[in-house]
C-alpha positions in Angstrom: 59.7 70.6 33.5 58.1 69.0 36.6 54.9 70.9 35.9 54.8 69.3 32.4 55.3 65.8 33.9 52.5 66.4 36.4 50.2 67.7 33.7 50.9 64.7 31.5 50.3 62.3 34.4 47.0 64.0 35.1 45.8 63.6 31.5 46.7 59.9 31.5 44.8 59.3 34.8 41.8 61.2 33.6 41.7 59.1 30.4 42.0 55.9 32.4 39.2 57.0 34.7 37.0 57.9 31.8 37.5 54.4 30.3 36.7 52.7 33.6 33.5 54.7 34.1 32.3 54.1 30.5 28.6 53.0 30.6 27.8 49.3 29.6 26.9 48.9 26.1 29.8 50.8 24.5 33.3 49.4 24.8 32.2 46.4 26.9 29.3 45.6 24.7 31.2 43.4 22.1 32.4 41.2 24.9 28.8 40.7 26.2 27.5 40.0 22.7 30.1 37.3 22.1 29.2 35.8 25.5 25.5 35.8 24.5 26.3 34.0 21.2 28.4 31.4 22.9 25.7 30.5 25.5 22.7 30.7 23.1 20.6 27.5 23.1 20.3 26.0 19.7 16.9 24.7 18.6 16.3 21.0 19.1 15.6 19.2 15.9 12.5 17.0 15.8 13.1 13.3 15.5 12.3 12.1 12.0 9.3 9.7 11.8 9.7 6.6 9.6 6.7 4.8 8.2 6.7 1.1 8.9 7.0 -1.0 5.8 3.8 -2.8 4.7 3.9 -6.5 5.7 2.6 -8.7 2.9 -1.0 -9.7 3.4 -2.1 -13.0 2.0 -5.2 -13.5 -0.1 -4.2 -17.0 -1.1 -0.9 -18.9 -0.7 -1.7 -22.5 -0.1 -4.9 -24.3 0.9 -3.5 -24.9 4.3 -2.0 -21.3 4.7 -3.5 -18.5 6.7 -5.5 -17.1 3.8 -7.4 -13.9 4.8 -10.1 -14.1 2.1 -12.4 -17.0 0.9 -13.4 -17.6 -2.8 -17.1 -17.5 -2.0 -18.6 -14.7 -4.1 -19.8 -16.6 -7.2 -21.2 -14.4 -9.9 -23.9 -14.3 -11.2 -24.9 -17.5 -9.5 -22.0 -19.9 -9.7 -23.7 -22.6 -11.6 -21.2 -22.5 -14.4 -18.0 -22.4 -12.3 -15.9 -25.2 -10.8 -13.2 -23.9 -8.4 -10.7 -26.1 -6.7 -8.4 -24.2 -4.3 -6.5 -27.3 -3.3 -5.2 -28.2 -6.8 -1.9 -30.0 -6.4 -0.6 -30.4 -9.9 2.1 -27.8 -10.9 1.5 -25.0 -8.4 3.6 -21.9 -8.8 4.7 -22.0 -5.2 4.1 -24.3 -2.3 1.9 -27.4 -2.5 -1.4 -26.1 -4.1 -2.9 -23.5 -6.4 -6.4 -22.6 -7.5 -7.8 -24.3 -10.6 -10.9 -22.6 -12.1 -13.0 -24.1 -14.8 -15.4 -21.7 -16.4 -18.0 -23.8 -18.3 -18.5 -21.8 -21.4 -21.4 -23.9 -22.8 -23.2 -23.6 -19.5 -22.7 -19.9 -19.4 -23.9 -19.5 -23.0 -27.3 -20.7 -21.8 -27.6 -18.2 -19.0 -25.9 -14.9 -18.3 -23.0 -15.4 -20.7 -20.4 -14.3 -18.1 -19.1 -15.4 -14.7 -16.7 -14.6 -11.9 -15.7 -15.2 -8.3 -14.8 -12.8 -5.5 -12.5 -13.7 -2.6 -14.4 -12.2 0.4 -14.1 -11.7 4.1 -16.2 -13.0 5.7 -17.4 -15.6 3.1 -20.4 -14.4 1.1 -20.1 -10.9 2.3 -21.4 -8.4 -0.3 -21.1 -5.4 2.0 -24.0 -6.2 4.3 -21.6 -7.3 7.2 -18.4 -6.0 8.7 -15.2 -7.7 7.6 -13.1 -5.3 5.7 -9.3 -5.1 6.4 -7.3 -1.9 6.7 -4.6 -2.4 4.0 -3.3 1.1 4.0 0.3 1.1 3.0 0.0 -1.5 0.3 1.2 -0.3 -3.1 0.2 -3.3 -5.2 -1.6 -6.6 -5.3 0.4 -9.3 -7.0 -0.6 -12.8 -8.2 0.5 -15.5 -10.6 -1.8 -16.9 -13.3 -1.7 -19.2 -16.3 -4.2 -20.8 -18.7 -4.8 -24.5 -19.4 -4.0 -24.1 -23.1 -3.1 -20.5 -23.4 -5.2 -17.8 -25.0 -7.9 -17.7 -22.3 -9.1 -14.2 -21.8 -10.0 -12.8 -18.4 -11.9 -9.6 -18.7 -10.7 -8.2 -15.4 -8.8 -9.0 -12.3 -9.6 -6.7 -9.4 -9.5 -5.9 -5.7 -12.1 -4.0 -3.8 -15.4 -2.8 -5.2 -17.8 -4.8 -3.0 -21.0 -3.4 -1.5 -21.5 0.0 -3.2 -25.1 -0.2 -2.0 -24.4 -2.0 1.2 -23.9 -0.9 4.8 -20.1 -1.6 4.7 -18.8 -0.9 1.2 -15.2 -1.3 0.2 -13.3 2.0 0.3 -11.9 1.7 -3.2 -11.3 -0.6 -6.1 -8.5 -1.3 -8.6 -8.6 -3.3 -11.9 -6.4 -4.7 -14.6 -7.7 -6.3 -17.8 -8.4 -7.7 -20.2 -5.6 -10.2 -19.7 -4.7 -12.9 -22.2 -3.2 -15.8 -20.4 -0.4 -18.1 -21.6 0.1 -21.7 -20.6 3.1 -20.7 -18.4 2.9 -19.1 -15.0 3.2 -15.3 -15.2 3.2 -12.7 -12.5 0.6 -9.9 -12.7 0.4 -6.6 -10.7 -2.6 -4.5 -9.8 -1.3 -1.0 -9.0 -2.7 0.3 -5.7 -0.8 3.6 -5.4 -3.2 6.4 -4.6 -6.0 4.1 -3.6 -8.0 4.3 -0.4 -7.4 0.8 1.2 -8.7 1.6 4.6 -11.5 -1.0 4.3 -11.3 -3.9 1.8 -13.6 -7.0 2.2 -13.3 -8.1 -1.4 -9.7 -9.1 -1.7 -9.5 -10.4 -5.2 -11.8 -11.2 -8.1 -12.0 -12.2 -11.7 -14.6 -12.1 -14.5 -14.8 -13.7 -17.9 -17.4 -14.1 -20.7 -18.4 -16.4 -23.5 -17.7 -13.8 -26.3 -14.0 -13.8 -25.5 -13.8 -17.5 -24.7 -16.1 -19.3 -27.2 -14.7 -22.8 -26.6 -13.1 -23.2 -23.2 -11.7 -21.2 -20.2 -9.8 -23.2 -17.6 -7.1 -21.3 -15.8 -5.0 -21.2 -12.6 -4.0 -18.6 -10.0 -1.6 -18.8 -7.1 0.3 -16.7 -4.5 -2.2 -13.8 -4.3 -1.1 -11.1 -1.9 -1.0 -7.4 -1.0 2.4 -5.9 -0.9 
């Protein structure tokens, strides 16, 4: 009986010794793996970059405002255009607007069309530096109305200056023809997808005698990139 007890005790001690001498990676491995998972360094997420919103950029607001372009590019020669950018009667906003008289009878005797570019610097057709980087703008907005209503402007545009010059505009965008009413109305030139990295021709319009056989007097105000 005592011999059986000693034998049993020996078996138990042998089993305990075998467990204590077991190589790492078997019974102790799960504990080590859990420890590795608990102390694993998680990847650091990169901070998200947020694009700064585009700050409105003024072509014309008021005569006394900080306007970035000048109505200086008369086409084809300006002899049939009268432009007053300090017109004080019934502006859309502020104290002044731009009144444009396109003399149809005068134009009928010459090129039969006319227009004006707002440029930087004045009279710059791409032969001088002066373009602004307007990347981020998605539209050019402006208000316009006709003297009587029915005046037809073939196109309003931005960019497009100096295709043969040393410093050409990087892109152009156009709307038109536009039939004006005698009430102020807001118009939008879509700039999405346009390269606006260099724009020296901020705004322009053209009209012709065929679409305006009798008169063409109109007004524009609050022109800006947004």
